[in-house]
C-alpha positions, -999 to 999 in steps of 0.1 A, spaced: 329 -728 -31 297 -712 -45 290 -724 -78 297 -700 -107 264 -708 -126 243 -702 -94 261 -669 -88 255 -656 -123 218 -666 -121 213 -647 -89 230 -616 -103 209 -617 -134 177 -621 -113 187 -589 -92 194 -569 -124 161 -579 -140 139 -565 -112 118 -536 -124 137 -538 -157 122 -530 -191 132 -549 -223 152 -528 -248 168 -537 -281 194 -519 -301 168 -508 -327 144 -496 -300 174 -476 -284 181 -460 -318 145 -452 -324 140 -436 -289 170 -415 -294 158 -403 -328 123 -395 -316 127 -384 -280 160 -367 -276 157 -329 -268 187 -318 -287 173 -333 -318 140 -316 -311 158 -284 -309 174 -288 -343 141 -299 -357 126 -266 -346 155 -247 -361 149 -266 -395 113 -257 -394 122 -220 -388 146 -221 -418 119 -237 -439 94 -210 -430 120 -183 -438 126 -199 -472 88 -197 -480 87 -161 -467 117 -150 -489 100 -165 -520 70 -143 -513 91 -112 -516 91 -119 -554 53 -116 -554 32 -84 -555 25 -69 -522 -10 -55 -516 -17 -31 -488 -47 -9 -478 -54 20 -455 -85 36 -442 -85 69 -423 -108 96 -409 -97 132 -403 -119 158 -384 -109 194 -389 -121 223 -368 -132 242 -400 -137 235 -436 -103 241 -453 -102 270 -477 -79 290 -500 -79 327 -507 -81 338 -543 -86 374 -553 -94 382 -517 -121 357 -515 -122 325 -494 -130 295 -514 -137 262 -496 -116 233 -510 -127 204 -488 -150 194 -461 -142 193 -423 -150 156 -423 -126 137 -445 -126 99 -451 -99 83 -471 -93 47 -483 -66 35 -506 -52 2 -520 -16 0 -530 -1 -28 -551 37 -29 -553 56 -52 -576 94 -52 -578 105 -54 -614 143 -54 -610 163 -53 -578 198 -61 -591 189 -98 -585 187 -89 -548 154 -106 -541 162 -136 -561 195 -140 -543 179 -134 -509 155 -163 -517 184 -185 -528 202 -176 -495 171 -187 -476 167 -219 -496 204 -229 -492 201 -221 -455 171 -244 -453 192 -271 -469 221 -264 -444 196 -266 -416 182 -299 -428 217 -314 -432 226 -301 -398 196 -317 -383 206 -350 -399 241 -346 -386 229 -340 -350 205 -368 -353 233 -392 -363 255 -380 -335 228 -387 -309 219 -421 -325 256 -431 -324 259 -419 -288 228 -439 -278 241 -470 -295 276 -467 -279 258 -462 -245 238 -493 -252 269 -515 -256 285 -496 -226 257 -508 -204 261 -543 -216 299 -542 -209 293 -528 -174 266 -554 -167 292 -581 -175 319 -563 -155 295 -561 -125 287 -598 -128 323 -606 -131 332 -585 -100 303 -599 -81 314 -635 -88 350 -626 -80 339 -613 -46 320 -645 -39 350 -666 -50 374 -646 -28 350 -650 1 349 -688 -4 387 -688 -6 389 -668 26 367 -694 43 391 -721 31 422 -702 42 406 -696 76 400 -733 80 435 -741 69 449 -715 93 428 -728 123 444 -762 116 478 -747 115 484 -757 79 491 -723 65 509 -693 81 491 -661 92 504 -640 64 485 -662 39 453 -656 58 459 -619 59 466 -619 22 432 -637 16 414 -611 38 430 -582 19 420 -597 -14 384 -602 -3 382 -566 9 396 -554 -24 371 -575 -43 342 -559 -24 355 -525 -33 358 -535 -70 323 -548 -69 309 -515 -55 329 -496 -81 315 -518 -109 280 -512 -96 285 -475 -97 299 -477 -132 269 -497 -142 245 -471 -127 263 -443 -145 262 -462 -178 224 -467 -174 219 -431 -166 238 -419 -197 217 -442 -219 184 -430 -203 194 -394 -208 201 -400 -245 167 -418 -251 148 -393 -228 139 -418 -201 141 -414 -163 178 -417 -155 173 -444 -129 151 -466 -151 165 -501 -155 164 -520 -188 166 -556 -196 189 -550 -225 191 -575 -254 226 -591 -252 250 -599 -280 254 -636 -289 279 -634 -318 293 -610 -342 304 -611 -379 333 -594 -396 331 -565 -420 336 -577 -456 339 -544 -475 373 -528 -481 382 -494 -470 380 -479 -505 343 -486 -506 338 -466 -474 359 -437 -489 334 -437 -518 306 -431 -493 321 -398 -482 297 -376 -502 268 -390 -482 278 -376 -449 254 -349 -436 283 -326 -426 295 -326 -461 260 -318 -474 258 -291 -448 291 -276 -460 280 -276 -497 249 -258 -487 267 -232 -466 290 -225 -496 260 -220 -519 244 -198 -493 274 -176 -491 276 -174 -529 240 -161 -528 252 -136 -503 278 -124 -528 249 -118 -553 229 -99 -527 259 -76 -521 264 -71 -559 229 -59 -562 240 -25 -550 258 -21 -584 225 -20 -603 194 3 -604 162 -9 -586 129 -7 -605 93 -13 -592 59 -5 -603 32 7 -579 -6 7 -586 -27 30 -565 -65 31 -560 -79 57 -536 -114 68 -526 -123 99 -505 -153 117 -494 -172 134 -465 -192 103 -454 -181 69 -442 -187 51 -475 -171 79 -493 -200 80 -519 -200 118 -518 -172 143 -524 -184 178 -536 -148 191 -542 -129 165 -561 -135 131 -578 -141 106 -550 -123 78 -569 -88 81 -582 -64 54 -595 -31 53 -613 2 34 -620 37 47 -610 71 33 -621 98 40 -595 135 38 -602 164 43 -577 201 39 -580 229 46 -556 254 61 -580 282 67 -554 287 52 -520 325 55 -514 331 19 -525 309 5 -499 293 -19 -524 327 -32 -534 337 -38 -498 305 -56 -490 310 -79 -521 346 -86 -512 336 -94 -476 311 -120 -488 335 -135 -513 361 -140 -485 333 -158 -464 327 -181 -494 364 -188 -499 368 -196 -461 340 -222 -464 356 -238 -494 389 -242 -475 369 -256 -446 352 -281 -469 386 -293 -482 397 -298 -446 365 -316 -438 368 -340 -466 404 -348 -455 395 -352 -418 365 -374 -428 388 -398 -446 410 -399 -415 380 -406 -394 370 -435 -417 404 -449 -417 406 -447 -378 372 -463 -374 380 -490 -400 412 -499 -382 394 -500 -349 368 -524 -363 396 -547 -377 416 -546 -345 387 -553 -321 373 -581 -342 407 -599 -343 410 -594 -305 377 -612 -298 390 -646 -307 423 -640 -290 406 -627 -258 381 -657 -259 410 -682 -259 427 -663 -231 395 -664 -211 391 -701 -215 427 -707 -204 422 -684 -174 390 -702 -164 407 -735 -165 439 -722 -148 417 -708 -118 398 -741 -116 430 -761 -114 448 -737 -91 419 -737 -67 419 -775 -66 456 -775 -60 452 -751 -31 425 -773 -16 450 -801 -17 477 -777 -4 498 -780 -36 495 -743 -42 494 -713 -18 471 -683 -14 491 -662 -37 486 -687 -65 449 -687 -61 447 -648 -59 468 -644 -89 447 -669 -108 415 -651 -99 430 -617 -108 442 -632 -142 407 -645 -148 391 -612 -140 414 -594 -164 407 -620 -191 370 -616 -186 373 -578 -189 395 -582 -220 370 -605 -237 339 -585 -230 358 -552 -238 367 -568 -273 332 -581 -280 314 -549 -271 343 -527 -283 337 -543 -318 301 -533 -316 310 -497 -306 337 -496 -334 309 -506 -360 288 -477 -348 318 -453 -351 323 -466 -387 286 -461 -395 288 -425 -383 321 -419 -403 304 -429 -435 271 -413 -426 249 -444 -426 237 -454 -391 226 -490 -388 243 -503 -420 262 -529 -400 233 -542 -378 233 -575 -397 268 -581 -384 256 -582 -347 236 -614 -337 215 -609 -306 204 -636 -282 
């Protein structure tokens, strides 16, 4: 039989060709810095931030200017007592500066700024939420690659061991020691092992591609991923995680959305009030480009106006707009209550998964050790014809399942930790519980 240690070494050498080292922290950093979805939401946040600044500037005075030139076919005149009196020149140059300052808008501009400010906070929290989602997916993909690497190694070794068993069975059959159906059973088991190895390789390639997509690397790029040596249990009780609920970015986003809609109510209510603004105007006119000469009127005029407007009757439209905004606010408050409840459920589910998978590790490890010893002894008994092919094949199948269960529990615990981190909104808080080689 081919030695197990030699087989694993060969597999590891094959996997390490053209591979790049990658740790869990590097994976998290790459996902945070390189992922296109995160970049998309980062741009949306910058857009919301710029809008907030823009809305604040609506509260400040607005200054505009205009310069114009008009050429008439004749000098304009008016008739008085039957006589034509020229009142302006045919060449008219005008320049004016207007300064407008809103004094009172029914709190519309103030609430419009608040709306933009809370929308910026919502966008920031949403960016953090998406970032955490991508980071968790990358970390889960990292451990998924490790699991599939181990699964491929297991299937590769199983194929080699089935091939070795087939050689032994063929030798026994040639000597007339075992019947033909035992040989056929060994051939079928070997063929099945080859298919399982191919499927495991495909699963590994898919896992690597998913990881590369999340960290924005070429999908076929191989990584020499830092493996897990040991894990430690979570010491905190579940109530401590419930107390972290307010730190979740989706909770922050929902509070910001509610505040934003409340500002929208204030914007709608502004229609109840009069609007007041002051306008300062400076104008200059003349018959030459620098407007230094105007024979018919003062070439410089300036003044201040106060403008008031009020929609006295609009068929109840203002009331309808206000009620519509209030209902939007109430809807978000109901959604917040549901989110807080579902978040606790998510924390409970993740916490239970962490507890279950950690307990399963020690159980699965003992089962693996027993399955390894059972296969070793069964194979020796077969070589001495104290067991048949069915016994050997069943022992190898049991060993394969035990290996899958152990690595599934080990890396499943790491995945469960990542899920719990996301549930409480703190990615990486359990990194000290995973000991890498």
